[in-house]
C-alpha positions in Angstrom: -10.9 -7.4 -13.7 -13.3 -6.7 -16.6 -12.7 -8.1 -20.0 -14.2 -5.0 -21.7 -12.1 -2.6 -19.6 -9.0 -4.7 -20.6 -9.9 -4.4 -24.3 -10.4 -0.7 -23.9 -7.0 -0.4 -22.2 -5.4 -2.4 -25.0 -7.3 -0.7 -27.8 -4.2 0.9 -29.4 -2.4 -2.5 -29.5 -5.4 -4.1 -31.1 -5.7 -1.4 -33.7 -2.0 -1.6 -34.6 -2.2 -5.4 -34.9 -5.2 -5.2 -37.2 -3.7 -2.4 -39.3 -0.6 -4.6 -39.7 -2.9 -7.5 -40.7 -4.7 -5.5 -43.3 -1.5 -4.1 -44.6 -0.1 -7.6 -45.0 -3.3 -8.7 -46.7 -3.0 -5.9 -49.2 0.6 -7.0 -50.0 -0.7 -10.6 -50.4 -3.4 -9.4 -52.9 -0.9 -7.3 -54.8 1.3 -10.3 -55.3 -1.7 -12.4 -56.3 -1.2 -15.0 -53.6 -3.8 -17.8 -53.8 -6.9 -17.4 -51.6 -6.3 -20.6 -49.7 -3.0 -19.2 -48.5 -4.7 -15.9 -47.5 -7.3 -17.9 -45.5 -4.6 -19.9 -43.8 -2.7 -16.8 -42.9 -5.8 -15.1 -41.6 -6.7 -18.1 -39.4 -3.1 -18.4 -38.2 -3.0 -14.6 -37.4 -6.4 -14.7 -35.6 -5.4 -17.8 -33.6 -2.1 -16.3 -32.5 -3.5 -12.9 -31.8 -6.4 -14.4 -29.7 -4.1 -16.8 -27.9 -1.7 -14.0 -26.9 -4.4 -11.6 -26.0 -6.4 -14.1 -23.9 -3.3 -15.5 -22.2 -2.2 -12.0 -21.2 -5.7 -11.2 -19.9 -6.2 -14.3 -17.9 -2.8 -14.3 -16.1 -3.3 -10.6 -15.2 -7.0 -11.3 -14.2 -5.9 -14.0 -11.8 -3.4 -11.7 -10.1 -5.7 -8.7 -9.8 -8.7 -10.7 -8.8 -6.6 -12.3 -6.0 -5.5 -8.8 -5.0 -9.0 -7.5 -4.8 -10.3 -10.5 -2.9 -7.4 -10.3 -0.4 -8.1 -6.5 0.2 -11.8 -7.2 0.7 -11.1 -9.9 3.3 -8.5 -8.1 5.3 -9.3 -6.0 8.3 -6.0 -4.2 8.1 -5.7 -3.4 4.4 -2.0 -2.4 4.6 -1.2 -6.1 5.2 -2.3 -7.0 1.7 1.4 -7.2 0.5 2.0 -10.2 2.8 -0.9 -12.1 1.1 0.2 -11.6 -2.5 2.0 -14.3 -4.5 4.7 -13.2 -7.0 3.0 -12.4 -10.3 4.3 -13.9 -13.5 4.3 -10.7 -15.5 6.5 -7.7 -15.3 3.9 -5.0 -14.5 2.7 -7.1 -11.6 6.2 -7.5 -10.3 6.7 -3.8 -10.4 3.3 -3.2 -8.7 4.1 -5.7 -5.9 7.6 -4.2 -5.4 6.3 -0.7 -5.2 3.5 -1.7 -2.9 6.1 -3.4 -0.7 8.2 -0.3 -0.6 5.2 1.9 0.2 4.1 -0.5 2.9 7.7 -0.5 4.4 7.8 3.3 4.3 4.4 3.5 6.1 5.5 1.0 8.8 8.7 3.0 9.4 6.7 6.2 9.7 4.2 4.7 12.1 7.1 3.3 14.2 8.8 6.7 14.2 5.5 8.3 15.5 5.1 5.6 18.1 8.6 6.1 19.3 8.0 9.8 19.5 4.8 9.3 21.5 6.7 6.9 23.8 9.5 9.4 24.3 7.0 12.2 25.1 5.3 10.0 27.6 8.6 9.1 29.3 9.5 12.8 29.4 6.1 13.7 31.0 6.5 10.9 33.6 10.1 12.0 34.4 9.0 15.6 34.7 6.2 14.6 37.1 8.6 12.7 39.3 11.1 15.5 39.2 8.4 18.0 40.2 7.0 15.8 43.0 10.3 15.4 44.7 10.6 19.1 45.8 6.9 19.1 46.7 7.3 16.1 48.9 10.4 17.7 50.4 8.4 20.8 51.2 5.6 18.7 52.7 8.1 17.0 55.0 9.7 20.2 56.0 6.2 21.6 56.9 5.5 18.6 59.1 8.9 18.9 60.8 8.6 22.6 61.5 5.3 23.4 63.2 5.9 27.1 62.9 5.1 27.1 59.1 1.6 28.4 58.4 -1.2 25.9 57.5 -2.0 28.0 54.4 1.4 27.2 53.0 0.8 23.5 53.7 -2.6 23.7 51.9 -1.0 25.4 48.9 1.7 22.7 48.7 -1.0 20.0 48.8 -2.9 21.8 46.0 0.3 21.9 44.0 0.9 18.2 44.6 -2.6 17.4 43.4 -2.2 19.4 40.3 1.1 17.7 39.4 
């Protein structure tokens, strides 16, 4: 997570905070508050603003860096949900919950497709066995009755091989 991208993303908040700060400074100057108090207020404001801003950046940076690292290390990227710890900020919680729901939906879809493929495979195997029974029966009948032409027997064997 880049600090400059974070600043760019939070630019509106930063501008609003500093507009509030300058507005409040103007009020202090209008009421002729001593400069020492203005300096104390400025230092206090900058300290609180910097602390809140940096605290928010570093806790989010920790989470997103861990996410990127886990994704990079995983062979099966869809398992990244299992590697994440619960973040300590609301956006992260929403992100992890939605990622979990997406992953769950994908797993359900894959399982449905696998069941469908397995059902189709079972159907084909059942059909093959069902088709082979009459062919085997015809083959036995041909062996028991010598008067059946050999061409019929050859065609039955061809049919059996195709099935």
